[in-house]
Structures are given as structure tokens and as C-alpha cells.
C-alpha positions in Angstrom: -19.0 13.4 -25.3 -21.9 11.7 -27.2 -22.0 12.7 -30.9 -25.5 14.1 -31.8 -25.0 13.0 -35.4 -24.4 9.4 -34.4 -27.2 9.6 -31.9 -29.7 10.5 -34.5 -28.6 7.9 -37.0 -31.0 4.9 -37.5 -30.1 1.8 -35.6 -31.7 -1.5 -35.2 -33.8 -2.3 -32.1 -31.6 -3.7 -29.3 -28.4 -2.1 -30.6 -27.9 0.1 -27.5 -27.4 -0.5 -23.8 -27.8 1.6 -20.7 -25.7 1.5 -17.6 -26.8 3.2 -14.4 -24.9 3.9 -11.2 -27.4 4.7 -8.5 -25.1 6.0 -5.9 -25.3 7.8 -2.5 -23.7 10.9 -4.0 -25.4 11.0 -7.4 -27.0 9.0 -10.2 -25.0 8.6 -13.4 -26.4 7.1 -16.6 -24.6 6.1 -19.8 -26.2 5.1 -23.1 -23.9 3.3 -25.5 -23.7 1.0 -28.5 -23.1 -2.6 -27.8 -19.5 -2.2 -29.0 -18.9 0.5 -26.5 -19.4 3.9 -28.2 -21.1 6.4 -25.8 -24.3 7.9 -27.2 -25.8 9.8 -24.3 -25.3 10.6 -20.6 -27.3 11.9 -17.7 -26.6 12.9 -14.1 -28.7 13.8 -11.1 -28.6 13.8 -7.3 -28.4 11.1 -4.6 -30.3 7.9 -4.9 -29.5 6.6 -1.4 -32.5 4.4 -0.5 -31.7 4.3 3.2 -31.7 8.1 3.5 -34.3 9.3 1.0 -38.0 8.7 0.3 -39.0 6.3 -2.5 -40.4 9.1 -4.6 -37.2 11.2 -4.4 -35.0 8.3 -5.4 -37.3 7.5 -8.3 -37.3 11.1 -9.3 -33.5 11.3 -9.4 -33.3 8.2 -11.5 -36.0 9.5 -13.9 -34.1 12.8 -14.4 -30.8 11.2 -15.2 -32.4 8.6 -17.5 -34.3 11.3 -19.4 -31.2 13.3 -19.9 -29.3 10.3 -21.3 -32.1 9.4 -23.7 -32.7 12.9 -25.0 -31.3 12.1 -28.5 -32.0 8.4 -28.4 -35.0 6.2 -29.4 -35.7 4.1 -26.3 -36.8 1.2 -28.7 -33.1 0.9 -29.7 -32.1 -0.1 -26.1 -31.8 -3.8 -25.7 -30.6 -4.1 -22.1 -30.3 -2.0 -18.9 -28.1 -2.8 -15.9 -28.3 -0.7 -12.7 -25.7 -0.8 -10.0 -27.1 0.1 -6.6 -26.0 0.0 -3.0 -29.5 -0.9 -1.8 -30.1 -3.7 -4.3 -32.8 -5.3 -2.1 -34.6 -2.0 -1.7 -34.7 -1.6 -5.5 -36.2 -5.1 -6.0 -39.2 -5.3 -3.7 -42.5 -3.7 -2.7 -43.3 -0.1 -3.6 -39.7 0.6 -4.5 -39.7 -2.0 -7.3 -43.0 -0.5 -8.5 -41.5 3.0 -8.5 -38.5 1.8 -10.4 -40.7 0.0 -13.0 -42.5 3.3 -13.5 -39.2 5.1 -14.2 -38.4 2.7 -17.1 -42.0 2.8 -18.4 -42.0 6.6 -18.4 -38.7 6.6 -20.3 -40.2 4.4 -23.0 -38.0 1.4 -22.1 -39.4 -2.1 -22.6 -36.2 -4.1 -22.6 -34.9 -6.3 -19.7 -33.6 -4.3 -16.7 -31.3 -6.0 -14.2 -30.4 -4.5 -10.8 -27.1 -5.7 -9.3 -25.1 -4.7 -6.2 -22.9 -1.6 -6.8 -19.9 -3.8 -5.9 -20.5 -5.7 -9.1 -20.6 -2.6 -11.4 -17.6 -1.1 -9.5 -15.6 -4.2 -10.1 -16.6 -4.2 -13.8 -15.5 -0.6 -14.0 -12.0 -1.6 -13.3 -11.5 -4.9 -15.1 -12.8 -7.2 -17.8 -12.2 -10.2 -15.5 -15.2 -12.1 -14.3 -13.9 -12.9 -10.9 -11.9 -10.9 -8.3 -12.3 -8.4 -5.5 -13.3 -4.7 -5.1 -12.8 -2.2 -2.3 -15.2 0.7 -2.5 -14.8 3.9 -0.4 -17.1 6.7 -1.2 -19.9 7.9 1.1 -19.9 4.3 2.4 -17.3 1.5 2.4 -17.4 -2.2 1.5 -15.1 -4.9 0.2 -16.6 -7.6 -1.9 -15.6 -10.7 -3.8 -17.3 -10.8 -7.2 -17.7 -14.0 -9.3 -19.7 -14.0 -12.6 -21.6 -10.8 -11.7 -22.6 -11.9 -8.2 -21.3 -10.9 -4.8 -20.1 -14.1 -3.2 -18.5 -12.6 0.0 -18.4 -9.2 1.6 -16.8 -7.3 4.4 -18.6 -4.3 6.0 -20.9 -2.2 3.8 -23.2 -2.2 6.9 -24.3 1.4 6.5 -23.4 4.7 8.2 -25.2 3.9 11.4 -23.2 0.7 12.4 -20.5 0.3 9.8 -18.8 1.7 6.6 -15.5 2.1 8.5 -13.1 4.5 6.8 -15.8 5.8 4.5 -16.6 9.4 3.5 -19.3 9.4 6.2 -16.9 8.1 8.8 -14.3 10.7 7.9 -16.9 13.5 7.9 -18.2 12.5 11.3 -14.7 12.3 12.7 -14.0 15.8 11.3 -17.1 17.2 13.1 -16.1 15.5 16.3 -12.6 17.0 16.1 -14.1 20.5 15.6 -16.3 20.1 18.7 -13.2 18.9 20.7 -11.4 22.0 19.5 -14.2 24.3 20.4 -14.7 23.0 23.9 -10.9 22.5 24.5 -11.0 18.7 24.9 -8.8 18.4 21.8 -6.1 20.1 19.8 -6.7 23.2 17.6 -7.4 22.1 14.0 -7.7 23.7 10.6 -10.9 21.7 10.3 -12.6 24.1 12.6 -12.9 26.9 10.0 -13.3 24.5 7.1 -16.1 22.5 8.6 -18.0 25.5 9.9 -17.7 27.2 6.5 -18.9 24.1 4.6 -21.9 23.6 6.8 -23.0 27.2 7.1 -22.1 28.4 3.7 -19.8 31.0 5.3 -22.8 32.9 6.5 -22.9 34.5 9.9 -20.4 32.2 11.7 -20.1 33.7 15.2 -16.7 34.5 16.7 -17.4 33.0 20.1 -16.5 29.3 20.4 -19.7 28.5 22.4 -21.8 30.1 19.7 -19.8 28.3 17.0 -20.5 25.0 18.7 -24.2 25.8 18.8 -24.1 26.8 15.1 -22.3 23.5 14.3 -24.9 21.4 16.2 -27.8 23.1 14.5 -26.2 22.6 11.0 -25.4 18.9 11.7 -28.8 18.0 12.9 -30.7 20.0 10.4 -29.6 17.7 7.6 -29.6 14.0 6.9 -26.8 12.1 8.7 -25.3 10.9 5.4 -24.7 14.6 4.5 -21.6 14.5 6.7 -19.9 12.5 3.9 -19.6 15.7 1.9 -17.1 16.9 4.5 -14.7 14.1 3.8 -12.5 16.0 1.2 -11.7 18.7 3.8 -9.8 16.2 6.0 -7.0 15.1 3.5 -6.8 18.7 2.4 -6.1 19.8 6.0 -3.7 16.9 6.5 -1.7 17.9 3.5 -1.5 21.5 4.9 0.1 20.0 8.0 -2.8 19.6 10.4 -2.0 16.8 12.9 -5.6 16.2 13.8 -6.6 15.7 10.2 -3.6 13.5 9.5 -4.6 11.2 12.3 -8.1 10.9 10.8 -6.6 10.1 7.4 -4.2 7.5 8.9 -7.0 5.8 10.7 -9.3 5.8 7.7 -6.5 4.2 5.6 -6.0 1.5 8.2 -9.7 0.7 8.4 -10.0 0.5 4.6 -6.9 -1.7 4.3 -8.1 -4.0 7.1 -11.5 -4.3 5.3 -9.8 -5.3 2.0 -7.3 -7.6 3.7 -10.0 -9.5 5.6 -11.7 -10.2 2.3 -8.6 -10.9 0.2 -7.2 -13.1 2.9 -10.1 -15.5 2.3 -9.7 -15.6 -1.4 -6.7 -13.9 -2.9 -7.3 -15.0 -6.5 -8.2 -12.5 -9.2 -7.6 -8.7 -9.5 -8.4 -6.2 -6.8 -10.2 -3.1 -8.0 -10.3 0.2 -6.0 -13.4 2.3 -6.5 -15.2 5.2 -5.0 -14.4 8.9 -4.5 -11.9 8.4 -1.7 -9.8 6.0 -3.7 -9.1 8.1 -6.8 -5.6 8.4 -8.2 -4.9 11.9 -7.0 -5.9 11.7 -3.3 -3.7 10.8 -0.3 -6.1 8.2 0.9 -6.3 6.4 -2.4 -2.5 6.6 -2.9 -1.8 5.1 0.6 -4.4 2.4 0.4 -3.0 1.3 -3.0 0.5 1.3 -1.7 -0.4 -0.8 1.3 -2.4 -3.3 -0.9 0.3 -3.5 -3.6 1.3 -7.0 -2.5 -2.0 -8.5 -3.3 -1.6 -11.9 -5.0 -3.8 -10.9 -7.9 -1.3 -8.1 -8.8 -1.2 -4.3 -8.0 -4.7 -2.9 -7.4 -6.6 -1.6 -10.4 -8.5 1.7 -10.5 -12.1 1.7 -11.4 -13.3 4.0 -14.1 -16.9 5.1 -14.6 -19.4 3.1 -12.5 -22.1 3.8 -15.1 -19.7 2.6 -17.7 -19.1 -0.6 -15.7 -22.9 -1.2 -15.7 -23.1 -0.5 -19.4 -20.2 -3.0 -19.9 -22.2 -5.7 -18.1 -25.3 -4.9 -20.2 -23.3 -5.0 -23.4 -21.5 -8.2 -22.5 -24.9 -9.9 -21.8 -25.8 -9.2 -25.5 -22.3 -9.7 -27.0 -20.4 -12.2 -24.7 -17.2 -12.0 -26.7 -16.6 -8.2 -26.3 -13.0 -7.4 -25.6 -10.8 -4.9 -23.7 -11.2 -2.1 -26.3 -15.0 -1.9 -25.7 -14.5 -2.0 -22.0 -12.0 0.9 -22.1 -14.4 3.0 -24.2 -17.2 2.5 -21.7 -15.3 2.9 -18.5 -12.8 5.6 -19.6 -9.8 3.3 -20.0 -9.3 2.6 -16.3 
């Protein structure tokens, strides 16, 4: 946690950096000293540019940045790095204008750099300048990163036509499995009660299967498609409880993610492989199995990413102090 006493101490202009992770699930912001001491943090909702209006994305960013700067003089910030899935969206037209207004409203006048989220996710797992990253959260992508640029990628094509094995993919498969249970095309599954409860808030779920199906349809189509990604944690939980339908979804998701990573790594196996995103955390069955199956990577066993905002802050700090070492990286990213 940031130390308010440290935050209020006088510092020279340019002695702080900001890292921003503008993700589909949430925005996270970290303010830190150049040598990696956290000074402020902020968090807000989704900044998915393909699913939300420009004003809403800008509003989420503004909220998180304001929280992080609450006890910090913005004149002390020397560099900002933003990791974003929709990097092109953030850098052109009205979107770029809206983003510039966020920084101006926060009182920031320093350079701001927007990079692909694959770059900050990779930086959240390693100090290395070159290697690969597999991200599986709401979306899914594998990317080769070299000197803070994506030089090759597999998937990351969005929920409509890609992101195989992602949280959205898993959530959609869960809903399909529930419909198959309800109309007797498929096996009974624990996902039926879990998904209905999640989408309706446990309110007024009818007992009749036909009415349940109608309730489910209404709930699915009332929200944005990407909202199905929030159902993803229900699937490994049901699988661990012995549900065969859920286990098949988990197995297929693992295979898709491993295939995505293998397609990229097969082209250029050099450097470390970082696993990032909510699905690939240490404690979950998907993350464990993906890591196990990718353990033979030529760059060594996969590394786990820490804080994405911390990875962005590391890039900002390294741009000001190129000789920063692993200790500063660990402080910023959580020691991943």
C-alpha cells in the first residue's frame, strides 16, 4: 500500500512514473518512484474500446488516474505508459482526443506512451527485453515482444471471430451447455444453476426448463456480448466438483491456449515465455495445466506475470533510468 507520508514528501519534477493497465475487465493505475516504490494506486471498471463508447472508456481511465494521484503532485510525474488491448483505438481520432483530455484533466504534462497490452503483460513477468507472452483473460492472444514492440502475434482477434480459449470463449461455451441441458440436447450439468444464478442475480429463476431457457436468453441478450467472460470462473469450479460437461470445456480451452502459444513459440523459441491474464493465475486449473504443457519451452519454464499496471510502470521507469535492475522490477510488479 502507498505510504501517505512518503506521498506528501517533496520530490523533484519527473521523479515519479505512472503505469496504466486499460483492460477489458478493469482499469488499474500505479504511481511509483523511478526506483520502484509504489506511491499511489487507482482502479475502475472496463476500458474495452470495442464494447464501450469513447466517453465511457475515458471516464473509467479518468476515475482510476484521479484515485492514483490523490496524494501526488502531477508535476512530479515524468512518464506515463499505458498498456491497452485496443492500442490503435487509443491513438487515433476522437479516441486520442478523449485520452488527451484525461491526462490534461489530471494535470499531467509529461510524455504518455500507449503500447499493446501484450508488451506490458510481458514486462509484468520479466525484466528481459525479448521473449513471448500468452495472455488469457476476457480475450486471448500470444505475442512475441522485442524491445517493447510486438513483432509477431497469434489470435487476439476479438470475441466475435477469435480469442480461442479465452474467458469469453469459456463463458459462451458455458451458456451453450446450459441451453443444451435445458432442451435435452446435452447432458445435465452443474453449470445450469450456476449460470442462471450469475446472470439473474438469483432473482425469480423459474422452475420450468422452458421458462429457464427464456430467462437465460433474455439475460444473455440484455447485456454486451463480452459480459459472458464473467461466467468463465464458474466452469473450472464446476469441473473441480466433478462435472463432465465443464471438464470438457476446460480441457478444450487449455488445448486452444496451448496451441496458440505453441504456434508462436514454434516460430521463435528464444527468450522467456510469460503467462498473463486472469485465467492463467497460479491457483486455477487452467493456468496449472497450461503451464505444465508449456514447461518444455526452450526459454525455460513459463514465468507468471505480476501486476499489469506494475509492468507498465516498469517500462515508464526504465525509459527514465535504463539501468534499473530486478529489485525495482519486483517492487513494481509484485515479485512475479
